[in-house]
N, C-alpha and C positions, 0 to 999 in steps of 0.2 A: 429659669435660673437666675440667681442673684446671687450677689457676693456672700460668702459664708463666713462670716467672721470665727465663729467657733471652730471651725475646720483651719481658716488662716492661723489662729492660737493654736490649735492644735499640734499642726505640722512645725511653727514656731519653737514651740516650747519642748517638741520632740528633737529639733536640731539642738537646742538649747542643752537640756539633759544629756544627749550624746556628747556634744562638745566638752562639756564640763569631764564628764567619765573619761572621755578619750584623753584629753590633756593629763589627767590623773595617771592613767596607764602610761603615758610616755615618761611622764616623770618619774615614774615608779623605774621603769626600766633604765634611766639614766642616773638612778641612785640618787634623785633630789626630790623635794617636795613632801620630806616625811612629815612635816608640821601641819599639813593642809589637808592629808588625806581624809581624816574625818568630814571636814568643812565640805571638802569635793563630792563625798558619796550623798552627805544630809542633801546638799544642792542639786544635786543630779536627780533626787528620789523627789524632791519638791518641785523641780521643774517639770518632771514627768508626771506627777499628780495632778497640776495644772493643768497640762495638755490632756488627761484624761479626762478632768470637769468638764473641758471645754467641750469635748465629743458629746457628753451628756447633753448640754445646752444643743447640742446640733440635731441629736435624734428625738431628745424631748419626751419621749414615750417610751415604757419598759417594753412594750410590743416590736416595735421597731429595733428595738437594740436585739431581741431573740431572734427576729428575722434576719437583720443582718449577719449574725453570728451563725445563721443556719446551714450556711456551706463551708467548707474548709479553706476553699478556693477564692472565696470573696474575699474583696479588697480589706472591709473591716475586720473580717477573722484574722486575716494576716497580718495587720497591723497589732492586734491584740497580742498575738502569739509573739511577734516580736518586743512589745512592751512587757510582757510578761518576763521573756527570758532576759530582757535588760534587767527587770529589777532584781532577779534572782542572781544575776552577775552581780549587780552593785551591793547586794546583801553579804552574798559569798565574799567579795573582797575584804567587805567590813570585818566581817566573823574569822577570816583568816590574818587579818591585819591584828586584830585584837588578841588572835592566839599567837603569835607571833613574838619571840622572847626581845627581838629587836623593836617591836612596834612597827615592822612593814610588811606589806603583803608581800607574798613572793611573785617572783617575776612571773609565773605562768598565769596568775591573777589578772598581773599587768596586760599578759599578751590577751587574756580573754576579755578584759574591759576593752582593750582597742578594737577586737573585733565586732564584739557586740555594739559597741560605740559608732563604728561604721555601717553595721547591718542594720541599724534602728533608722536613719534618716532615709536609706537606700529604700527599705522595705515600704517607708511610708510614702516615699515618691512613687514607686512604682505601682502601688495600690491607685494612683491615680491616671494611669495610664489608660486611655480608653479611645476607641475608634471613633466614637461620636463627637469628641472634642480632640481637634487635631493639635491644636495649641499646646495640649498637653501630653500629647500620644508621642512621646519623645523620650528617649532615655537621657535626654538633656535636663529633663525635670528631676529624676532622682540623683544624678551628677550634681546638680547644683545645690539640692538639699545636703550633700555631702561635704562638699567646699565649704558651704555655709557654715554646718556643724563644726568642721576646721576651725573656721576663722572666729565663730561665736565662743567655742571652745578656749582657745587661745586668749582671749581677751577676758573671758571670764576667769579662766586660771590667774591670770595677772592679778584682777582683784580678789581671788580667794588668797593668793600668797601676799599680797598685801595685809589684808586684813590678820591673817594669821601669822606673820613676821616671817615668812617662809622664802626667805629673800635669795636663796640660793636657786629657787624656780621662777623667777621673774624673766630673767634673760630669755630662758627655753620657751617660756610661755609666750614671750614677745615675740620671737622668731616664729614659732608655729603660727601665731596670729596673722603676722606680716606676709607670710607664706599663703595661708587662708584668705587674706584679703584681697592680694593680687589674683590668684587662680579664679578667686569668686569674682572678680571685675572681667576675668576674660571670658568665664563661662556664660556669665550675664549678657555681653555683648554677642558673643557666639548664639545664644538662644536668641537674642531679640532679633539677629541676621535671619536666622532660619523661621522665626515667626512671619516674618515680613515675607518669606516665600509661601505661606500656608493657604493663601486667600483662595486658590484653585481647589485646595482639599475640601472646601467646604460646597460649593455649588458652581456648575457651570452654567445655570440658569440665573438671568439678573434683572430683576425689575427696578427700574429706576425712579420709583416711588413707593412709599408704603400705601397697600390700599386702602387703608383706613384713615391715612392722613395725605390726601393726594396734592396738597399744598407743600407738602414738605419734600425735597430732594431726598432720594435713596442713595445712599454710598455704595460704592462696589464691595465686595469682601476684601479685595487687596489693600483698600483705604484703611479699612479697622484692621487688619493683621498689621498693616505697614506703620500704625499709628505710634507705637512704640519708639521706632529710631527718628522719624523726623515729621510725625502727627502730634495728634491733641494731647499723646502721652509722653511727648519727647522729654518737656522739661522736668515731669517726675521721673521719668527713667535715669536721664544722664545726669541731674543733678541730686535727686532724690536716692536713686541706688547707687549709680557709679561713683560720683562725688562724694556725696554725705557717707554711703551705707560702706564703699568700699577704700575710695582713694583716702579719707580722713582717718579711718583705722590704720590704713598701712602705714600712713606717714607716723602716726603717733606711734605705732609699733616699733617701727622703724628706730625712732630717737630712742627707745627705752633699749632695743636691741643692740643699738651701736654706742651704747652708753652714754649718751648725751642727756638723759634722764637717768638718775642712779636710781638702785633698785627700791631703797628705801623711801622713794618720793614717786613712785611710778602708780601707786594706788590711783590718785586724781587723775592722769592722763588716762589711766585703762579705763575708768568710768565713763569718763567723756567719748574714749574710741567705742567702746560698747554700747553707749547710747545710738551714736552715730550708726554701727552695725547692726542694730534693731531696728532702728527708721528704715534703713536700705532695706532689710530682708522684708521687713511688712510692706514696703513700696512695691517690691518686686512682685508679692506675693499678691497685693491687690490688681497689679497690672495685667496679671496672668487671667483674673477673674475678668476683669474690665473686657479685655480682649476676646475673652470666650465666650462672655455673655452676648457681647454685642455681635460677633460674627454670627453665634447660634439664631439670635435675632434676624439677621439678614437670610440666612437659610432658610427659616421659617415663611418670612415673607415671600421669597423666592419660589416657595413652593405652593403659596395661594392662589 
């Protein structure tokens, strides 16, 4: 197994799409963000489409797609179902918004938007739970996707609100982004600590060299799974994911939330914050692949 960039992009854009629509649902319930409804719907659908296109690059062949969708309980089938439900909810929100005399979608559409927007990232993460890869086989994975969705959604909504002059939506979006960024950092650290203790889950047999490279010392599984907190991946985790990906967006969102940055000038701040959050979420996804790949190689060597 190697790092699958199409799947990394698929999960990222699913979270982004869910976050945008989630935030629009929250704003609608709060009676805010009327001017940005159309832009939010379009942005959510575009992000969803980009994520779907990424999956096609992963599957590469129509027969692989058909085989993947061949069982109702397969991960890819579950993802497809939730993607379709999410898309239908976005279209329904748009139609009800256009039908409304006030130009605002009804409250039940907002509640539906919140539900499907949280369900999409959770289902995406749940589809990667497999006993063969202990690093992924934890409910912390879908939980991380959900909290990352909240953070990305709040930051993206700040940008959309700034672009559409929906200044009434900026402060609430910043508040949600701040909460999401803080919780995302906490969940990431908890997940990293959990991963560091997963070495024994891979193998109890330890060879201390690679049979094909006898002059290269072989690491124990604990050294691989613990590399995120204090090993070779520690800089990427603490600097890339926690500081850049969570702390910086949290601080910038807090400045807007507390009024230090006026709503009409929050667009530039939101763009910087979202770019940092994107970097952090991508870094974390890559680390999850790096540890899983190296630990699996360790397991295979141990069985030789």
